[in-house]
C-alpha angles and dihedrals in degrees: 000000000000130000121230115200121183142136118263106255119232091247092065097049109133095013119132113258094246094048094046093045091051091054095044099046104027094246128140112260089242092056091047089053090050091053090052090049089051091056092248096127123077131178114200088343096309123113111242134197127234095260098049117107127250119237120213112250095016116131113252122200122185130180102216125190110246091241093060114100113242101181139030120225120242109226114203101225129157115238114212112222097022106130130203107227098175133006132178138140093282105041148358126217116206132194099225119210123219115273095040122110122212093239140346118287137169111289095014113116099167131094123293138203090237091052093046092052091048090051090051091053099252118155108213134184115294091214117113131033114328094256094044101044112151094009111131097165138003144223123208114256087245094052121080130204145066125359128170120214123192118236099179128051090236091055092048093054094044095046094046088053092047092053091046092049091045095237093130116097109225115183124182135180117216133180106216130186117258127353119303116222123241095034090219120038153120127256109208107178131132118248127210140148115310108259094232107018114058094195093056136065131218144180103274134167090237094049130110119271108272127183127187125180119199143177126192109236099180136007121215127182092255103027149002131240107223135186112221130199115194118216092178129026110223122161110274089356099153093041093049096044096050091043088054088055089051090248102106120181111272108262095018098125091166090066101039107279119159109262091204092058091045090053092046092058093039093242123151097176139036117293096240129127133178098230106174137019124188131177144142107274107244092218104041102024088227122130110257119197125179134182139202136201127233112271118239098264094052093043090051093050091050092048091051092055094043092051100039095080100029 
């Protein structure tokens, strides 16, 4: 038995104890709940149950069985197709391909942005957990596009604050089924864990505040190309919000997309791409804005739909 003592990071504020513990220590959520039930979890010296909420900055103490994994190894592995869009002494911005996670995590055996940068010889910030050093935001493995990674400690602190204070401009393009009405709007609906599927998220009354702004750029007979601006940054936010409107991202079978349409456009993942990223550079103070192009699979799917009814 070993005791883990650490402050609750800002990113886990409001999370249930079992969910936050699972993310912090690489445990299953079931095992984390068991530890709480056994009285092995304390917040500021007080035993807490699995459903209580974590508070940022509070001191978390967990008695963990020695057999439980506490860290995840970073494997330095090149990632073909991952482009470097911007690189300086403070930060690096990558164009992440599909099938690449932001950082290692329990159960993920594929390539990661952290591992790819390590393989390329990049020295990134040592802030954050060992497997997430330099990571200030994430993209799903199935979502492609722009990600910024901090190289200096100053950049890490400044960028984490910028994302928390919502001063970063995050612009996505998504191809969603059907035609959202109105064509320009805001989805303001809280997102939390799915009530019956632990690996999914959903709009729930107990969820965290989540705000998505969108504008339809192009209407097709089977779908709509939309530009999305995120005000908040919840896990799977765009996918969950559009699914809740009954306009899931094309190809997103996890959140209710039509498998027939996905097959028709040869898409094996959600049509979602992080197109633009803008923020105040932590070193120069100047506004830095970067853009990306659609990868081949998304461009092909869009071309299929555009040409199918020509």
